[in-house]
Structures are given as C-alpha cells and as structure tokens.
MIBA-719396 format. One record per residue (C-alpha): x negated, y, z; residue in one letter; chain; residue number from 1. Coordinates in steps of 0.05 Angstrom, whole numbers, plus 32768, in hexadecimal, padded with zeros to 4 digits. Layout:
N
<pt><c1>X</c1><c2>Y</c2><c3>Z</c3><residu>a</residu><chaine>A</chaine><num>NUM</num></pt>
...
//
This chain:
182
<pt><c1>8089</c1><c2>7E5D</c2><c3>79A2</c3><residu>m</residu><chaine>A</chaine><num>1</num></pt>
<pt><c1>807F</c1><c2>7E21</c2><c3>79CD</c3><residu>a</residu><chaine>A</chaine><num>2</num></pt>
<pt><c1>803E</c1><c2>7DFE</c2><c3>79C5</c3><residu>t</residu><chaine>A</chaine><num>3</num></pt>
<pt><c1>8044</c1><c2>7DB5</c2><c3>79BF</c3><residu>s</residu><chaine>A</chaine><num>4</num></pt>
<pt><c1>8011</c1><c2>7D87</c2><c3>79E0</c3><residu>y</residu><chaine>A</chaine><num>5</num></pt>
<pt><c1>8007</c1><c2>7D3D</c2><c3>79D5</c3><residu>p</residu><chaine>A</chaine><num>6</num></pt>
<pt><c1>8028</c1><c2>7D0F</c2><c3>7A08</c3><residu>e</residu><chaine>A</chaine><num>7</num></pt>
<pt><c1>7FFD</c1><c2>7CF1</c2><c3>7A40</c3><residu>d</residu><chaine>A</chaine><num>8</num></pt>
<pt><c1>8007</c1><c2>7CC7</c2><c3>7A7E</c3><residu>r</residu><chaine>A</chaine><num>9</num></pt>
<pt><c1>801E</c1><c2>7D03</c2><c3>7AA7</c3><residu>f</residu><chaine>A</chaine><num>10</num></pt>
<pt><c1>805B</c1><c2>7D0C</c2><c3>7A7B</c3><residu>d</residu><chaine>A</chaine><num>11</num></pt>
<pt><c1>8076</c1><c2>7CC8</c2><c3>7A91</c3><residu>d</residu><chaine>A</chaine><num>12</num></pt>
<pt><c1>809C</c1><c2>7CDB</c2><c3>7AD1</c3><residu>i</residu><chaine>A</chaine><num>13</num></pt>
<pt><c1>80C9</c1><c2>7CA7</c2><c3>7AF0</c3><residu>p</residu><chaine>A</chaine><num>14</num></pt>
<pt><c1>8113</c1><c2>7CBB</c2><c3>7AEF</c3><residu>k</residu><chaine>A</chaine><num>15</num></pt>
<pt><c1>811E</c1><c2>7CA8</c2><c3>7B38</c3><residu>d</residu><chaine>A</chaine><num>16</num></pt>
<pt><c1>80EA</c1><c2>7CD7</c2><c3>7B51</c3><residu>l</residu><chaine>A</chaine><num>17</num></pt>
<pt><c1>810B</c1><c2>7D0E</c2><c3>7B7B</c3><residu>e</residu><chaine>A</chaine><num>18</num></pt>
<pt><c1>80CF</c1><c2>7D35</c2><c3>7B92</c3><residu>r</residu><chaine>A</chaine><num>19</num></pt>
<pt><c1>80B3</c1><c2>7D6F</c2><c3>7B6D</c3><residu>v</residu><chaine>A</chaine><num>20</num></pt>
<pt><c1>8070</c1><c2>7D91</c2><c3>7B7A</c3><residu>g</residu><chaine>A</chaine><num>21</num></pt>
<pt><c1>8042</c1><c2>7D81</c2><c3>7BB5</c3><residu>a</residu><chaine>A</chaine><num>22</num></pt>
<pt><c1>805B</c1><c2>7D50</c2><c3>7BE9</c3><residu>h</residu><chaine>A</chaine><num>23</num></pt>
<pt><c1>805A</c1><c2>7D68</c2><c3>7C30</c3><residu>r</residu><chaine>A</chaine><num>24</num></pt>
<pt><c1>806F</c1><c2>7D3D</c2><c3>7C6C</c3><residu>s</residu><chaine>A</chaine><num>25</num></pt>
<pt><c1>80AB</c1><c2>7D57</c2><c3>7C93</c3><residu>p</residu><chaine>A</chaine><num>26</num></pt>
<pt><c1>8097</c1><c2>7D88</c2><c3>7CCB</c3><residu>r</residu><chaine>A</chaine><num>27</num></pt>
<pt><c1>8091</c1><c2>7D69</c2><c3>7D11</c3><residu>k</residu><chaine>A</chaine><num>28</num></pt>
<pt><c1>80C1</c1><c2>7D80</c2><c3>7D45</c3><residu>r</residu><chaine>A</chaine><num>29</num></pt>
<pt><c1>80A6</c1><c2>7DB5</c2><c3>7D76</c3><residu>g</residu><chaine>A</chaine><num>30</num></pt>
<pt><c1>806E</c1><c2>7DCF</c2><c3>7D49</c3><residu>r</residu><chaine>A</chaine><num>31</num></pt>
<pt><c1>808D</c1><c2>7E15</c2><c3>7D4D</c3><residu>g</residu><chaine>A</chaine><num>32</num></pt>
<pt><c1>808C</c1><c2>7E13</c2><c3>7D9A</c3><residu>w</residu><chaine>A</chaine><num>33</num></pt>
<pt><c1>8044</c1><c2>7E01</c2><c3>7D9B</c3><residu>i</residu><chaine>A</chaine><num>34</num></pt>
<pt><c1>8031</c1><c2>7E3D</c2><c3>7D71</c3><residu>a</residu><chaine>A</chaine><num>35</num></pt>
<pt><c1>805C</c1><c2>7E6A</c2><c3>7D9B</c3><residu>f</residu><chaine>A</chaine><num>36</num></pt>
<pt><c1>803B</c1><c2>7E4E</c2><c3>7DDC</c3><residu>g</residu><chaine>A</chaine><num>37</num></pt>
<pt><c1>7FF4</c1><c2>7E5D</c2><c3>7DC1</c3><residu>w</residu><chaine>A</chaine><num>38</num></pt>
<pt><c1>8009</c1><c2>7EA4</c2><c3>7DAE</c3><residu>a</residu><chaine>A</chaine><num>39</num></pt>
<pt><c1>8029</c1><c2>7EB0</c2><c3>7DF3</c3><residu>a</residu><chaine>A</chaine><num>40</num></pt>
<pt><c1>7FEA</c1><c2>7E95</c2><c3>7E16</c3><residu>l</residu><chaine>A</chaine><num>41</num></pt>
<pt><c1>7FBC</c1><c2>7EC2</c2><c3>7DEB</c3><residu>a</residu><chaine>A</chaine><num>42</num></pt>
<pt><c1>7FE9</c1><c2>7EFE</c2><c3>7DFB</c3><residu>t</residu><chaine>A</chaine><num>43</num></pt>
<pt><c1>7FE7</c1><c2>7EF0</c2><c3>7E47</c3><residu>i</residu><chaine>A</chaine><num>44</num></pt>
<pt><c1>7F9D</c1><c2>7EE9</c2><c3>7E46</c3><residu>v</residu><chaine>A</chaine><num>45</num></pt>
<pt><c1>7F94</c1><c2>7F2C</c2><c3>7E1F</c3><residu>l</residu><chaine>A</chaine><num>46</num></pt>
<pt><c1>7FC3</c1><c2>7F51</c2><c3>7E4D</c3><residu>v</residu><chaine>A</chaine><num>47</num></pt>
<pt><c1>7F9F</c1><c2>7F36</c2><c3>7E8B</c3><residu>a</residu><chaine>A</chaine><num>48</num></pt>
<pt><c1>7F5C</c1><c2>7F4C</c2><c3>7E6F</c3><residu>i</residu><chaine>A</chaine><num>49</num></pt>
<pt><c1>7F78</c1><c2>7F91</c2><c3>7E5F</c3><residu>g</residu><chaine>A</chaine><num>50</num></pt>
<pt><c1>7F96</c1><c2>7F98</c2><c3>7EA4</c3><residu>a</residu><chaine>A</chaine><num>51</num></pt>
<pt><c1>7F55</c1><c2>7F86</c2><c3>7EC7</c3><residu>v</residu><chaine>A</chaine><num>52</num></pt>
<pt><c1>7F2E</c1><c2>7FB6</c2><c3>7E9A</c3><residu>a</residu><chaine>A</chaine><num>53</num></pt>
<pt><c1>7F5F</c1><c2>7FF0</c2><c3>7EAB</c3><residu>i</residu><chaine>A</chaine><num>54</num></pt>
<pt><c1>7F5A</c1><c2>7FE1</c2><c3>7EF5</c3><residu>m</residu><chaine>A</chaine><num>55</num></pt>
<pt><c1>7F0F</c1><c2>7FE2</c2><c3>7EF1</c3><residu>m</residu><chaine>A</chaine><num>56</num></pt>
<pt><c1>7F0E</c1><c2>8024</c2><c3>7ECD</c3><residu>l</residu><chaine>A</chaine><num>57</num></pt>
<pt><c1>7F40</c1><c2>8042</c2><c3>7EFD</c3><residu>n</residu><chaine>A</chaine><num>58</num></pt>
<pt><c1>7F1C</c1><c2>802B</c2><c3>7F3D</c3><residu>s</residu><chaine>A</chaine><num>59</num></pt>
<pt><c1>7EDA</c1><c2>804A</c2><c3>7F28</c3><residu>g</residu><chaine>A</chaine><num>60</num></pt>
<pt><c1>7EB4</c1><c2>8009</c2><c3>7F18</c3><residu>l</residu><chaine>A</chaine><num>61</num></pt>
<pt><c1>7E98</c1><c2>8028</c2><c3>7EDA</c3><residu>d</residu><chaine>A</chaine><num>62</num></pt>
<pt><c1>7E53</c1><c2>8034</c2><c3>7EFA</c3><residu>a</residu><chaine>A</chaine><num>63</num></pt>
<pt><c1>7E1A</c1><c2>8017</c2><c3>7ED3</c3><residu>a</residu><chaine>A</chaine><num>64</num></pt>
<pt><c1>7E02</c1><c2>7FD2</c2><c3>7EEA</c3><residu>p</residu><chaine>A</chaine><num>65</num></pt>
<pt><c1>7DC4</c1><c2>7FD6</c2><c3>7F18</c3><residu>g</residu><chaine>A</chaine><num>66</num></pt>
<pt><c1>7DD6</c1><c2>801D</c2><c3>7F2D</c3><residu>d</residu><chaine>A</chaine><num>67</num></pt>
<pt><c1>7DC8</c1><c2>801A</c2><c3>7F77</c3><residu>t</residu><chaine>A</chaine><num>68</num></pt>
<pt><c1>7DC4</c1><c2>8063</c2><c3>7F86</c3><residu>s</residu><chaine>A</chaine><num>69</num></pt>
<pt><c1>7DF2</c1><c2>8079</c2><c3>7FBF</c3><residu>a</residu><chaine>A</chaine><num>70</num></pt>
<pt><c1>7E2C</c1><c2>80A6</c2><c3>7FA9</c3><residu>p</residu><chaine>A</chaine><num>71</num></pt>
<pt><c1>7E22</c1><c2>80EF</c2><c3>7FBA</c3><residu>e</residu><chaine>A</chaine><num>72</num></pt>
<pt><c1>7E4B</c1><c2>8104</c2><c3>7FF6</c3><residu>t</residu><chaine>A</chaine><num>73</num></pt>
<pt><c1>7E63</c1><c2>814A</c2><c3>7FFB</c3><residu>s</residu><chaine>A</chaine><num>74</num></pt>
<pt><c1>7E74</c1><c2>816B</c2><c3>803D</c3><residu>t</residu><chaine>A</chaine><num>75</num></pt>
<pt><c1>7EAF</c1><c2>8198</c2><c3>803F</c3><residu>a</residu><chaine>A</chaine><num>76</num></pt>
<pt><c1>7EA0</c1><c2>81DF</c2><c3>8052</c3><residu>a</residu><chaine>A</chaine><num>77</num></pt>
<pt><c1>7EBB</c1><c2>81EF</c2><c3>8097</c3><residu>p</residu><chaine>A</chaine><num>78</num></pt>
<pt><c1>7EFD</c1><c2>8214</c2><c3>8092</c3><residu>t</residu><chaine>A</chaine><num>79</num></pt>
<pt><c1>7F07</c1><c2>8252</c2><c3>80BA</c3><residu>a</residu><chaine>A</chaine><num>80</num></pt>
<pt><c1>7F37</c1><c2>824A</c2><c3>80F2</c3><residu>t</residu><chaine>A</chaine><num>81</num></pt>
<pt><c1>7F60</c1><c2>8281</c2><c3>8111</c3><residu>a</residu><chaine>A</chaine><num>82</num></pt>
<pt><c1>7F51</c1><c2>8299</c2><c3>8158</c3><residu>e</residu><chaine>A</chaine><num>83</num></pt>
<pt><c1>7F86</c1><c2>8281</c2><c3>818A</c3><residu>p</residu><chaine>A</chaine><num>84</num></pt>
<pt><c1>7FB7</c1><c2>82BA</c2><c3>8199</c3><residu>t</residu><chaine>A</chaine><num>85</num></pt>
<pt><c1>7FF5</c1><c2>82C0</c2><c3>81C2</c3><residu>q</residu><chaine>A</chaine><num>86</num></pt>
<pt><c1>802A</c1><c2>82E7</c2><c3>819C</c3><residu>d</residu><chaine>A</chaine><num>87</num></pt>
<pt><c1>806B</c1><c2>82F2</c2><c3>81C4</c3><residu>p</residu><chaine>A</chaine><num>88</num></pt>
<pt><c1>8091</c1><c2>8301</c2><c3>8181</c3><residu>s</residu><chaine>A</chaine><num>89</num></pt>
<pt><c1>8087</c1><c2>82B9</c2><c3>8169</c3><residu>v</residu><chaine>A</chaine><num>90</num></pt>
<pt><c1>80C0</c1><c2>828A</c2><c3>817C</c3><residu>t</residu><chaine>A</chaine><num>91</num></pt>
<pt><c1>80B2</c1><c2>8243</c2><c3>8191</c3><residu>i</residu><chaine>A</chaine><num>92</num></pt>
<pt><c1>80DD</c1><c2>8204</c2><c3>8190</c3><residu>t</residu><chaine>A</chaine><num>93</num></pt>
<pt><c1>80C8</c1><c2>81CD</c2><c3>81C0</c3><residu>v</residu><chaine>A</chaine><num>94</num></pt>
<pt><c1>80DB</c1><c2>8186</c2><c3>81AD</c3><residu>l</residu><chaine>A</chaine><num>95</num></pt>
<pt><c1>80D3</c1><c2>814A</c2><c3>81DB</c3><residu>n</residu><chaine>A</chaine><num>96</num></pt>
<pt><c1>80B7</c1><c2>8111</c2><c3>81B3</c3><residu>g</residu><chaine>A</chaine><num>97</num></pt>
<pt><c1>80B2</c1><c2>80E2</c2><c3>81EF</c3><residu>t</residu><chaine>A</chaine><num>98</num></pt>
<pt><c1>80E3</c1><c2>80B8</c2><c3>8217</c3><residu>a</residu><chaine>A</chaine><num>99</num></pt>
<pt><c1>80D8</c1><c2>80E5</c2><c3>8254</c3><residu>t</residu><chaine>A</chaine><num>100</num></pt>
<pt><c1>811A</c1><c2>8109</c2><c3>8263</c3><residu>s</residu><chaine>A</chaine><num>101</num></pt>
<pt><c1>8118</c1><c2>8155</c2><c3>826A</c3><residu>g</residu><chaine>A</chaine><num>102</num></pt>
<pt><c1>80CE</c1><c2>815C</c2><c3>8254</c3><residu>l</residu><chaine>A</chaine><num>103</num></pt>
<pt><c1>80DF</c1><c2>8190</c2><c3>821F</c3><residu>a</residu><chaine>A</chaine><num>104</num></pt>
<pt><c1>8102</c1><c2>81BC</c2><c3>8251</c3><residu>g</residu><chaine>A</chaine><num>105</num></pt>
<pt><c1>80C8</c1><c2>81B7</c2><c3>8283</c3><residu>e</residu><chaine>A</chaine><num>106</num></pt>
<pt><c1>8095</c1><c2>81CA</c2><c3>824D</c3><residu>v</residu><chaine>A</chaine><num>107</num></pt>
<pt><c1>80C2</c1><c2>8203</c2><c3>8234</c3><residu>a</residu><chaine>A</chaine><num>108</num></pt>
<pt><c1>80C6</c1><c2>8220</c2><c3>827B</c3><residu>d</residu><chaine>A</chaine><num>109</num></pt>
<pt><c1>807A</c1><c2>821B</c2><c3>8282</c3><residu>t</residu><chaine>A</chaine><num>110</num></pt>
<pt><c1>8070</c1><c2>823F</c2><c3>8240</c3><residu>l</residu><chaine>A</chaine><num>111</num></pt>
<pt><c1>80A3</c1><c2>8276</c2><c3>8251</c3><residu>r</residu><chaine>A</chaine><num>112</num></pt>
<pt><c1>807D</c1><c2>8280</c2><c3>8292</c3><residu>g</residu><chaine>A</chaine><num>113</num></pt>
<pt><c1>803D</c1><c2>8289</c2><c3>826A</c3><residu>a</residu><chaine>A</chaine><num>114</num></pt>
<pt><c1>805D</c1><c2>82BF</c2><c3>823F</c3><residu>g</residu><chaine>A</chaine><num>115</num></pt>
<pt><c1>8072</c1><c2>8298</c2><c3>8201</c3><residu>w</residu><chaine>A</chaine><num>116</num></pt>
<pt><c1>80B7</c1><c2>82A2</c2><c3>81E0</c3><residu>t</residu><chaine>A</chaine><num>117</num></pt>
<pt><c1>80DA</c1><c2>825D</c2><c3>81E1</c3><residu>v</residu><chaine>A</chaine><num>118</num></pt>
<pt><c1>8118</c1><c2>825B</c2><c3>81B6</c3><residu>g</residu><chaine>A</chaine><num>119</num></pt>
<pt><c1>8130</c1><c2>8214</c2><c3>81C0</c3><residu>a</residu><chaine>A</chaine><num>120</num></pt>
<pt><c1>811C</c1><c2>81D5</c2><c3>81E5</c3><residu>a</residu><chaine>A</chaine><num>121</num></pt>
<pt><c1>813A</c1><c2>8191</c2><c3>81D2</c3><residu>s</residu><chaine>A</chaine><num>122</num></pt>
<pt><c1>812A</c1><c2>814A</c2><c3>81C0</c3><residu>n</residu><chaine>A</chaine><num>123</num></pt>
<pt><c1>8105</c1><c2>8138</c2><c3>817F</c3><residu>a</residu><chaine>A</chaine><num>124</num></pt>
<pt><c1>8124</c1><c2>810C</c2><c3>814A</c3><residu>d</residu><chaine>A</chaine><num>125</num></pt>
<pt><c1>80FF</c1><c2>80D0</c2><c3>8167</c3><residu>k</residu><chaine>A</chaine><num>126</num></pt>
<pt><c1>80E0</c1><c2>80C1</c2><c3>81AB</c3><residu>q</residu><chaine>A</chaine><num>127</num></pt>
<pt><c1>809E</c1><c2>80A0</c2><c3>8197</c3><residu>d</residu><chaine>A</chaine><num>128</num></pt>
<pt><c1>8071</c1><c2>80D9</c2><c3>8183</c3><residu>y</residu><chaine>A</chaine><num>129</num></pt>
<pt><c1>802A</c1><c2>80C8</c2><c3>819B</c3><residu>k</residu><chaine>A</chaine><num>130</num></pt>
<pt><c1>8009</c1><c2>810D</c2><c3>8193</c3><residu>d</residu><chaine>A</chaine><num>131</num></pt>
<pt><c1>801C</c1><c2>8150</c2><c3>81AC</c3><residu>t</residu><chaine>A</chaine><num>132</num></pt>
<pt><c1>801A</c1><c2>817E</c2><c3>8170</c3><residu>v</residu><chaine>A</chaine><num>133</num></pt>
<pt><c1>8029</c1><c2>81C8</c2><c3>8162</c3><residu>v</residu><chaine>A</chaine><num>134</num></pt>
<pt><c1>8047</c1><c2>81CD</c2><c3>811B</c3><residu>y</residu><chaine>A</chaine><num>135</num></pt>
<pt><c1>8046</c1><c2>820F</c2><c3>80F5</c3><residu>y</residu><chaine>A</chaine><num>136</num></pt>
<pt><c1>805F</c1><c2>821A</c2><c3>80AD</c3><residu>a</residu><chaine>A</chaine><num>137</num></pt>
<pt><c1>8042</c1><c2>825F</c2><c3>809F</c3><residu>d</residu><chaine>A</chaine><num>138</num></pt>
<pt><c1>7FF6</c1><c2>8262</c2><c3>809B</c3><residu>p</residu><chaine>A</chaine><num>139</num></pt>
<pt><c1>7FF6</c1><c2>82A8</c2><c3>80BA</c3><residu>t</residu><chaine>A</chaine><num>140</num></pt>
<pt><c1>800F</c1><c2>8288</c2><c3>80FA</c3><residu>l</residu><chaine>A</chaine><num>141</num></pt>
<pt><c1>7FD1</c1><c2>825C</c2><c3>8105</c3><residu>e</residu><chaine>A</chaine><num>142</num></pt>
<pt><c1>7FB6</c1><c2>8289</c2><c3>813C</c3><residu>g</residu><chaine>A</chaine><num>143</num></pt>
<pt><c1>7FF7</c1><c2>8286</c2><c3>8163</c3><residu>a</residu><chaine>A</chaine><num>144</num></pt>
<pt><c1>7FFB</c1><c2>823A</c2><c3>8158</c3><residu>a</residu><chaine>A</chaine><num>145</num></pt>
<pt><c1>7FB3</c1><c2>8233</c2><c3>8173</c3><residu>r</residu><chaine>A</chaine><num>146</num></pt>
<pt><c1>7FC5</c1><c2>825F</c2><c3>81AE</c3><residu>g</residu><chaine>A</chaine><num>147</num></pt>
<pt><c1>8002</c1><c2>8234</c2><c3>81BE</c3><residu>l</residu><chaine>A</chaine><num>148</num></pt>
<pt><c1>7FD8</c1><c2>81F5</c2><c3>81B7</c3><residu>a</residu><chaine>A</chaine><num>149</num></pt>
<pt><c1>7FA6</c1><c2>8213</c2><c3>81E9</c3><residu>a</residu><chaine>A</chaine><num>150</num></pt>
<pt><c1>7FE0</c1><c2>821D</c2><c3>821B</c3><residu>a</residu><chaine>A</chaine><num>151</num></pt>
<pt><c1>7FF7</c1><c2>81D4</c2><c3>8214</c3><residu>v</residu><chaine>A</chaine><num>152</num></pt>
<pt><c1>7FC3</c1><c2>81A1</c2><c3>822B</c3><residu>p</residu><chaine>A</chaine><num>153</num></pt>
<pt><c1>7FAC</c1><c2>8172</c2><c3>81F4</c3><residu>g</residu><chaine>A</chaine><num>154</num></pt>
<pt><c1>7FD6</c1><c2>8191</c2><c3>81BB</c3><residu>a</residu><chaine>A</chaine><num>155</num></pt>
<pt><c1>7FBE</c1><c2>8192</c2><c3>8174</c3><residu>d</residu><chaine>A</chaine><num>156</num></pt>
<pt><c1>7FD1</c1><c2>81C3</c2><c3>813D</c3><residu>v</residu><chaine>A</chaine><num>157</num></pt>
<pt><c1>7FEC</c1><c2>81AF</c2><c3>80F9</c3><residu>q</residu><chaine>A</chaine><num>158</num></pt>
<pt><c1>8003</c1><c2>81D8</c2><c3>80BD</c3><residu>l</residu><chaine>A</chaine><num>159</num></pt>
<pt><c1>8041</c1><c2>81B5</c2><c3>80A5</c3><residu>s</residu><chaine>A</chaine><num>160</num></pt>
<pt><c1>8085</c1><c2>81C2</c2><c3>8086</c3><residu>q</residu><chaine>A</chaine><num>161</num></pt>
<pt><c1>80A4</c1><c2>8186</c2><c3>80AD</c3><residu>d</residu><chaine>A</chaine><num>162</num></pt>
<pt><c1>80C4</c1><c2>81B6</c2><c3>80E0</c3><residu>f</residu><chaine>A</chaine><num>163</num></pt>
<pt><c1>80CD</c1><c2>81F4</c2><c3>80B5</c3><residu>a</residu><chaine>A</chaine><num>164</num></pt>
<pt><c1>8117</c1><c2>81F0</c2><c3>80BD</c3><residu>d</residu><chaine>A</chaine><num>165</num></pt>
<pt><c1>8116</c1><c2>81EB</c2><c3>8109</c3><residu>a</residu><chaine>A</chaine><num>166</num></pt>
<pt><c1>8128</c1><c2>8235</c2><c3>8112</c3><residu>g</residu><chaine>A</chaine><num>167</num></pt>
<pt><c1>80E6</c1><c2>8249</c2><c3>8133</c3><residu>a</residu><chaine>A</chaine><num>168</num></pt>
<pt><c1>80A3</c1><c2>825F</c2><c3>8119</c3><residu>q</residu><chaine>A</chaine><num>169</num></pt>
<pt><c1>807D</c1><c2>822C</c2><c3>8143</c3><residu>l</residu><chaine>A</chaine><num>170</num></pt>
<pt><c1>8095</c1><c2>81E6</c2><c3>8156</c3><residu>v</residu><chaine>A</chaine><num>171</num></pt>
<pt><c1>8075</c1><c2>81C1</c2><c3>8190</c3><residu>l</residu><chaine>A</chaine><num>172</num></pt>
<pt><c1>8083</c1><c2>8176</c2><c3>818E</c3><residu>v</residu><chaine>A</chaine><num>173</num></pt>
<pt><c1>8070</c1><c2>8156</c2><c3>81D1</c3><residu>i</residu><chaine>A</chaine><num>174</num></pt>
<pt><c1>8051</c1><c2>8112</c2><c3>81C7</c3><residu>g</residu><chaine>A</chaine><num>175</num></pt>
<pt><c1>8041</c1><c2>80D9</c2><c3>81F8</c3><residu>s</residu><chaine>A</chaine><num>176</num></pt>
<pt><c1>7FFB</c1><c2>80F4</c2><c3>8200</c3><residu>d</residu><chaine>A</chaine><num>177</num></pt>
<pt><c1>8014</c1><c2>8131</c2><c3>8224</c3><residu>y</residu><chaine>A</chaine><num>178</num></pt>
<pt><c1>7FFF</c1><c2>813A</c2><c3>826C</c3><residu>e</residu><chaine>A</chaine><num>179</num></pt>
<pt><c1>8022</c1><c2>816F</c2><c3>8297</c3><residu>s</residu><chaine>A</chaine><num>180</num></pt>
<pt><c1>7FF2</c1><c2>81A2</c2><c3>82B2</c3><residu>p</residu><chaine>A</chaine><num>181</num></pt>
<pt><c1>7FEA</c1><c2>819A</c2><c3>82FD</c3><residu>a</residu><chaine>A</chaine><num>182</num></pt>
//
C-alpha cells in the first residue's frame, strides 16, 4: 500500500528538466593522467628508498651510530708449507710466457742438467706473463713445486687447476721477471 503525502513545492518539477540526481560538472581532460603520474612518482620514490636500504644492509652499514670502536682484525694462522724437494719422478712442462725466442728450451736444458725430468718445452698461450710461476694441481706435489721454484731464480709457487691438462705434474711458466742464472 502506497502512502500518500500532501503535495508540496518539490513535487512541481519542470517538464524540460533533463537532469536527475546530483549535478556534477563534466570531468576535465587529463585528470586520469595526473593521478597516474602521482602514483608513478610515489612508486619510484618508494623503490629508491628500498634499494638504498638494501644496499646499506648488504654493505655492513648497520653499525649503531656513534660506534667508533675499530673492527676486530683477525690474523690468519700461518699455513704449513712443504719442504722443497727434488723428485726425479715428477714431470715438468716449461712454457715460455715472454717474447724471448727459445727461452723455454734453454730453461728446460738447465733443469735437465740439474736432475729434473722435463717432459715438454714450448711457448705459453700468451707472451705477456709478468711473473715466473710454478703451477701444481695436486697438493701432494707442493714440496716438488717448491724445489723447482728454488732451482729457478725468482719463481713463485701456486696451487692451481689452470694447467692441470698440460700433461705434466708441474708447469713452469716463465715470465718477464725471469733472469737467467749466470
């Protein structure tokens, strides 16, 4: 049942009135892009703040402010090195890492004369090695590597797999610092 109310001034609506409900002005062009721009700017700022925070945490800047104590330094325990030995059963490959022609052959002949077993002498993959180094891949050969380094003036010793496929147990790469013994 419909309730009937007395007529009042609000019941007199002009017939030519086409609007119904609240009147809103038409939306201005570009309002959507302005909102999108603000959202994009806020996103960029938040991502930048997050990236800086992660970098600070990863780089160890999480120390408390005012903490001026020096970081503790630990010294590594000295590692035991093998005594230099000369083992005639160990084969050596001599590689010339310099631009000096025939240097690998000369060093190989010198080592053979000193009692070492030289399997091959040739040029290295490049001719600009600065240091003379004895490479060994098996840690049990450290003593022999040190013995070979003692026989070659200025040679260092390095445990490395770089020359493991060279066909010899020790690889001597002659660098530009090599000086022939007089």
